[in-house]
C-alpha positions in Angstrom: 72.3 175.6 -93.8 74.0 173.2 -96.2 73.2 171.5 -99.4 73.2 167.8 -98.7 74.4 167.2 -102.3 77.4 169.5 -101.8 80.3 167.7 -103.5 82.7 169.0 -100.9 81.1 166.9 -98.2 82.6 163.6 -99.5 86.0 165.1 -99.6 86.0 166.4 -96.0 87.8 164.5 -93.3 85.3 165.5 -90.6 81.5 165.9 -90.7 79.8 168.9 -92.0 77.9 169.8 -88.9 75.7 172.4 -90.6 73.8 169.4 -92.0 72.5 168.9 -88.5 70.9 172.4 -88.6 69.3 171.5 -91.9 68.1 168.2 -90.5 66.3 170.0 -87.6 64.7 172.5 -89.9 63.4 169.7 -92.2 62.0 167.6 -89.3 59.4 170.2 -88.6 57.6 168.9 -91.7 56.8 165.7 -89.6 56.2 167.6 -86.4 59.6 166.9 -84.9 61.7 169.4 -83.0 65.1 169.0 -81.3 65.0 167.5 -77.8 66.6 170.7 -76.4 67.6 174.2 -77.2 71.4 174.6 -77.7 71.4 178.2 -76.3 73.5 177.9 -73.1 71.1 179.9 -70.9 68.2 177.7 -72.0 70.2 174.5 -71.4 70.9 175.7 -67.9 67.2 176.3 -67.4 66.4 172.8 -68.6 69.1 171.3 -66.4 67.7 173.1 -63.3 64.3 171.8 -64.1 65.3 168.2 -64.7 68.1 167.6 -62.2 67.7 167.0 -58.5 68.4 170.0 -56.3 71.8 168.4 -55.4 72.6 167.6 -59.0 71.9 171.2 -60.0 73.8 172.7 -57.1 76.9 170.6 -57.8 76.8 171.5 -61.5 76.2 175.2 -61.1 77.9 176.2 -57.9 81.1 178.3 -58.0 83.5 179.4 -55.4 82.4 182.4 -53.3 80.5 185.0 -55.2 81.2 183.5 -58.6 83.5 186.4 -59.6 86.0 184.1 -61.3 83.2 182.5 -63.2 82.1 186.0 -64.3 85.7 186.9 -65.2 85.9 183.9 -67.5 82.7 185.0 -69.3 83.8 188.6 -69.6 87.2 187.6 -71.0 85.5 185.8 -73.9 83.2 188.8 -74.5 86.3 191.1 -74.7 88.1 189.0 -77.2 86.3 189.7 -80.5 86.6 187.8 -83.8 87.5 189.7 -87.0 86.0 187.6 -89.8 87.9 187.4 -93.1 85.8 186.9 -96.3 86.1 185.2 -99.7 88.5 182.6 -98.3 88.1 179.0 -99.7 87.1 177.0 -96.7 85.2 174.3 -98.6 87.6 171.5 -97.7 88.4 172.7 -94.1 89.8 170.1 -91.8 89.2 170.3 -88.1 91.3 167.2 -87.2 94.1 167.6 -84.8 96.7 165.6 -83.0 97.2 165.4 -79.2 99.9 163.3 -77.7 100.0 161.0 -80.7 96.2 160.6 -81.0 94.6 161.9 -84.2 91.2 163.4 -83.1 88.3 165.0 -84.9 88.8 168.5 -83.5 91.0 170.3 -81.1 88.5 169.9 -78.2 87.9 167.2 -75.6 85.8 166.1 -72.7 87.1 167.6 -69.5 87.2 165.5 -66.3 83.9 165.9 -64.4 83.3 164.2 -61.1 80.4 162.1 -59.8 78.4 161.8 -63.1 76.1 159.4 -61.4 74.2 162.3 -59.8 73.2 163.3 -63.4 72.7 159.8 -64.9 72.4 156.5 -63.2 75.0 155.1 -65.7 77.5 157.7 -64.5 80.5 158.3 -66.8 79.6 155.5 -69.2 77.4 157.4 -71.7 79.8 160.3 -71.9 82.8 158.0 -72.5 80.9 156.2 -75.2 79.9 159.4 -77.0 83.5 160.7 -76.8 84.6 157.6 -78.6 81.9 158.0 -81.3 83.0 161.5 -81.9 86.7 160.6 -81.8 87.4 163.2 -79.2 89.7 162.7 -76.1 87.9 161.8 -72.9 89.4 162.6 -69.4 88.2 160.6 -66.5 88.3 162.3 -63.1 89.6 160.6 -59.9 86.3 161.8 -58.5 84.4 159.8 -61.1 81.6 157.6 -59.9 82.4 154.5 -62.1 85.3 152.0 -61.9 88.1 152.9 -64.2 87.9 149.6 -66.0 84.2 150.0 -66.9 84.7 153.5 -68.2 87.5 152.2 -70.5 85.2 149.5 -71.8 82.6 152.1 -72.7 85.2 154.3 -74.4 86.4 151.4 -76.5 89.3 152.5 -78.7 88.8 156.2 -78.0 91.7 158.3 -76.9 91.5 158.8 -73.1 93.4 160.5 -70.3 93.3 160.0 -66.6 92.9 163.1 -64.3 94.5 162.5 -61.0 93.6 164.0 -57.6 96.7 162.7 -55.8 96.1 161.1 -52.4 98.6 161.5 -49.5 99.1 157.7 -49.9 101.7 156.8 -52.4 100.6 153.2 -52.6 97.1 154.3 -53.5 98.4 156.7 -56.0 100.4 154.0 -57.7 97.4 151.7 -57.7 95.2 154.3 -59.4 97.8 155.1 -62.1 98.4 151.4 -62.7 94.7 150.7 -63.1 94.4 153.7 -65.4 97.2 152.8 -67.8 96.2 149.2 -67.8 92.8 150.4 -69.0 94.1 152.4 -71.8 94.3 155.9 -70.2 97.7 156.8 -71.6 98.1 160.4 -70.4 98.2 161.5 -66.8 96.8 164.9 -65.8 97.4 166.1 -62.2 94.9 168.7 -61.1 96.8 171.1 -58.9 94.0 173.4 -57.7 91.6 171.1 -55.8 93.4 169.4 -52.9 90.7 171.3 -51.0 87.2 172.1 -52.3 86.4 175.8 -52.8 83.6 177.2 -50.7 80.5 176.8 -52.7 77.6 178.4 -50.8 74.7 176.3 -52.1 76.5 173.0 -51.7 77.5 173.9 -48.1 74.1 175.3 -47.2 72.3 172.1 -48.3 75.0 169.6 -47.2 75.3 168.6 -50.9 78.2 166.2 -50.8 77.2 162.9 -52.5 80.2 160.9 -51.3 79.2 161.5 -47.6 75.8 159.9 -48.5 77.2 156.8 -50.0 76.9 158.0 -53.6 79.6 158.2 -56.3 82.6 156.5 -54.7 82.8 153.4 -56.9 86.0 154.4 -58.6 87.7 154.3 -55.2 85.7 151.4 -53.7 86.9 149.2 -56.7 90.6 149.9 -56.0 92.4 147.0 -54.3 94.6 149.3 -52.2 91.7 151.4 -51.0 89.8 148.2 -50.2 92.8 147.3 -48.0 92.6 150.7 -46.4 88.9 150.2 -45.6 89.6 146.8 -44.1 92.3 148.3 -41.9 89.9 151.0 -40.8 87.2 148.4 -40.0 84.7 149.9 -42.5 82.4 147.6 -44.4 81.5 149.5 -47.7 78.3 147.4 -48.0 77.0 148.0 -44.5 78.6 151.5 -44.1 78.4 153.2 -47.5 78.4 156.7 -46.1 81.6 156.0 -44.0 83.3 154.3 -47.0 82.4 157.1 -49.4 83.7 159.7 -46.9 86.9 157.8 -46.4 87.4 157.7 -50.2 86.8 161.3 -50.9 88.7 162.5 -47.8 91.7 160.8 -49.5 91.0 162.7 -52.8 90.1 166.2 -51.6 92.1 165.9 -48.4 92.9 169.5 -47.5 96.6 169.0 -47.5 98.5 171.0 -50.1 101.1 169.5 -52.4 104.2 171.3 -53.5 106.6 171.3 -56.5 108.9 168.9 -54.6 106.5 166.0 -55.1 106.1 166.4 -58.8 109.4 164.7 -59.9 108.4 161.6 -58.0 104.9 161.6 -59.6 106.3 162.1 -63.1 108.9 159.3 -62.6 106.2 157.0 -61.3 103.8 157.6 -64.1 106.6 157.3 -66.8 107.6 154.0 -65.3 104.1 152.7 -65.2 103.2 153.9 -68.7 106.4 153.4 -70.5 107.1 157.1 -70.9 103.6 158.4 -71.8 102.8 162.1 -71.3 102.3 163.8 -67.9 100.5 167.1 -67.6 99.6 169.7 -64.9 96.0 171.1 -64.8 95.2 174.4 -63.1 98.1 176.6 -64.3 97.3 180.3 -64.3 100.6 182.1 -64.0 103.6 182.4 -66.3 105.9 181.4 -63.4 104.0 178.1 -62.8 104.0 177.4 -66.5 107.8 177.9 -66.7 108.2 175.7 -63.5 106.1 173.0 -65.1 108.4 172.9 -68.1 111.5 172.9 -65.9 110.4 169.8 -63.9 109.6 167.9 -67.1 105.9 168.2 -67.7 104.8 167.3 -71.2 101.8 169.6 -71.2 99.8 172.0 -69.1 96.1 172.9 -68.8 95.5 176.6 -68.4 92.5 176.4 -66.2 90.9 178.0 -63.1 88.5 175.1 -62.6 85.7 177.2 -64.3 85.7 179.5 -61.2 84.8 176.6 -58.8 87.9 176.8 -56.7 89.4 180.3 -56.1 87.0 183.3 -56.3 88.5 186.5 -57.6 91.1 184.7 -59.8 92.3 185.8 -63.2 90.2 184.7 -66.2 91.8 181.7 -67.8 91.6 183.3 -71.3 93.5 186.3 -70.0 96.1 184.0 -68.4 96.4 182.0 -71.6 97.9 184.8 -73.7 100.9 185.4 -71.5 101.5 181.7 -70.8 101.5 180.8 -74.5 104.0 183.7 -75.1 106.2 182.3 -72.4 106.2 178.5 -73.0 104.1 177.9 -76.1 107.1 176.5 -78.0 108.2 174.4 -75.1 105.2 172.3 -74.0 101.7 171.3 -75.1 99.1 173.7 -73.9 95.5 172.9 -73.3 92.8 175.2 -72.1 89.5 175.2 -70.2 87.2 177.6 -68.3 84.7 180.0 -69.8 83.9 178.2 -73.0 80.1 178.2 -73.5 79.3 177.4 -77.1 80.8 177.2 -80.6 78.5 178.0 -83.6 81.1 178.3 -86.3 80.8 176.0 -89.3 
């Protein structure tokens, strides 16, 4: 709860989100209730009821038996908070800085592919909300909306581009050039998804939107990829399934990259962006974190792709502790995988 006349509210640099709780309690006087329950399990139930089967499977499927997903959850359960009392937090400030951007809190919107299977507007509503909240937004190469349109929806919000690197340097350069020209000023290479993990429900139902002509607009709007389609004799209007397949087969191509390619990618991005930050996403080991620093990465994302790629992997939170101890003073560290909810005020 929160007193709306609390004098500290006007002095805070970020909203007092407890007022939202008060607002919901008060609305019951006029018969109103929130549109959804914020408890994660109930949100999942609502998503399963509202989404198509394919949308639900893509959102909920993990690699193998979901053991990595479970490990992420268990790691957060093991790490307990010890509250300290009688500390003056009235003027607390959640603002933070990431790569020169001042943001409302040290959290951001992770790159999520093919948003169009959840909302016909694809990534646009999410990018818009990210800007309204002044939180960093990351666009996935597997996004379903042209880069330029997402940038327009995001306005002046801080935004990063998450790269799945094709085995086609000209196409990679084109994607990065489009991204930077559209205001995405941090490049984040995802290292753990050159090949999709085995997700049972998706495989069992043939749930791959790109092969059905859905969600490939980010690629179909690229001039280099348009040239590749023409070279292959594929008309994206008449052959949307084949065009979508050709695009995603360039993104999740099943051909592993190695550390030897990273210096080229860093140099290419720095040249395009005028020296803006480059990061690696998917780091789980101290050795890889140290290698990332050695090759010149400006940041890393400690992530196991929320358990969607390698089943039986270490929990990201368990990996984080050792990685921070090893390179925390040498590079910018971001984190994902296992976070469910935050109800601290």
